[in-house]
N, C-alpha and C positions, 0 to 999 in steps of 0.2 A: 542643705535647707529645705525645712518644710513647706512643702506647696500650703500657700491657706488662699489658692486665688478664693476660692465661693466663699468663703467665711468674710474675705476683704469685699468684695460684691457687698454680699448681706448687710457686711456694716456701710460700705458707702452709699447705698439704699434707703438704710432708713436715718442717715445726717439727712439726707436730701429729699428726706418725704416731708418737711417744712415744720419742725418742733424744734425743739432748742436743745444742745449739743451742750455739755458738759466733760472738759477732757482734765486729764490731770497727769501731768509726764514727772515718773520718780529716778529713779537713782542707775537704768540702764541707761540714761543719755545722759552722762556725765561723759564732760570730753575726756577730766581725768578721772575717768571707771575703777581704775586700782590705785590710785595716788591720793592719800589726805592733803596734800600741799596744793595752799592753795596762793600763790604765787605765781604761779606758773599753770597756765592754761598750757595740752598738748590737743590740737586740732584733730579731730575723728573724723573725716570727711563724711564719714557715713549720714552720720547723725545728724550733721548741714541738712543730706539729702533729704534725711525719715523727716527733718521740719518742712522742705517743704513740700514732701507729698501728701502732709498732714494739715500743713495747708493747703492745699488745692483741693481737700474734700471740705472744709469746712469756709471758704473763705464767703460764700454767700450766706450763711446759719448764721441763728443768732446764739452764741456761742461763749462761752469763755471759759478762759485755760489757769488750771492750777499746776505751781510746778514747787518740789523740791530742790530741786538741780539750783544752784548755786553760782553756777562759773558764769550766766548772762548774756550763754548763745541764743537764748530762745529771745529777747530785745532785740539779737540784732536781724534776724529775722526779719517776711514780709506780714506777720500778723500783729491787729493793732492794738497797738500797745494798751489802750485802753481797755481790753480785753482779759490781759493778764493780771496775775498775783503772787508773786516770790513770797510765802512766807519764812521764810527758813533764810533769805537775802540775800546777797551782790556781791560778789567780790569786787565787783566793777567798784563798785558804791565804798564811801573809807566813814570808818567813825574814830570817837578819841578810844583809846585803848583804856581809857579807863574813866570812862564813861563821861567825864564833868558838863559835857555838853548833849541836848539830843541833836547836834548839827549832824548830819551826813553832808559829806561833799563826793562829788565823782571824780575817777580816779584822774589823779594829774592837776587839778580846780586848787591845790594847798600844792607847792612847788618845793614845800622844806621837806611834805611827809610827814610834820611833827602841829600836833592840834593849835588852831590859832590863839587859845585858849589856854592851856594849863604848859603848850610844849610838851604834851607826852606824844607819842610815838603815833600814830594813825593805822587803823589795821582792816585789813575788810569788814564791811559791814556784814556777821553771814550769825546764824546760830552758833558756830566755834570759837566765836568772838566771849572771852568770857564773860562778857556785860554786855552782853546784846544789846542797842536798841532798837527797838521795836517798830520806831514814827517812820523808816522808810516804805516799809509797806502797808501801813495804817490806812492810810489812806485808799490804795486798790481795794484792801480787804471789804471795807465798808462798801465801794462799789458790787463786788462780789459777791458779797451777802443779799446786795437788794435786789438781784439778777437770779442769785437761787431764789427769793422769796417766789418770785415771780412762776417760775419753775413747776409750784405746785399744782397737783391736780391738771398741769400740760404734757403732753408728749414729752418724752427727756430722753438722751440718746448720751449714758455717762459712758466713756470710752479713758478707761484706765489704762496707762502704758510704763512700765515697768517700774511699777512701784511698789517696794516691799515692804520692810520693817523697820525701818530708821527711824522714820519718823511716822508714823504709821495714825496719827490725832490728827497730822492734816488732811489727806488726802486718801487713803486707806478707810481708815472706819468710815468719818463724814460722810463717804460716797455710799456706802453701804445704805448709812444711817438715810440719805435722803432717797437713795431708791424703795428703800421699806416702806417712805411716807409714804410716795407716790405712786402711786399701783396703773399710773400711765408709765413707767419710765423700765426703763431696759438697761440692761451696761453688761460690759464689754471688758472683763480684765485680764490683759496681755501680760503675762511674767517668763519668764525661762523655769523660774521653779518655784514661783508664789501666787500661782494662779486658782490657787483654789478657792471658792465661792459659800458664802456661807449655808447652811441647810433651809433660813425662814428668806433666801431671795429665789431657792428652787423655782423657776417655771420663767423669771424676770429677770436673771442672772445667767454667763458662761462663761467659762475661766477659758484660756486658749494657751497651752504650752507652747511659749516662743519666745524668743529672744526678740524683745519689742520692739531694737529700732531694725532689726532684719526683715520684721515684720510690715511694718511699714516701710522698707526698702519695696515690696514687690505691690505696693500700691498703683 
């Protein structure tokens, strides 16, 4: 494991300098990292520890977390749930497999596992569902967009952790646009493979070649 202590200290200082903090959590933080099965979660203790390390960094900051991870682990951590949005869904929520209704249920809320309206099976409410119902995350997305609007021309530290190109329209590309538009923003992109930064962000962003979970475990 490469020692990134100096870089971690630099980011910590930025986070604690009083500006706003935008964080993206990507696929390197999945519990089932190499498994597409959404019916079982294989716990990776190191991810839980990394979430805790991240929380210690940002707990006193004005932050918002955006995640493309659907395993729901981020909701079980110490973060303020009002400062999290998961546009790709959450396997802990259930929806009708035929999308006959926009209702969404908590896991176990419907004991039969069947939609109360049409009796079709309930499935995880994620983008992998063929008829993904977005209503589950939209209220938080509205909160996120309002928060993001308030960052314009304000000091902003952007930390992108482990996001590749699976769903680049949620974190990767929007974060780049945010930094491009805000001259007071600075971004750190941490990924084991896809850490590269576009030329237009030169001087206001940097890529760190590291597994983002292992990176945060050194914090």
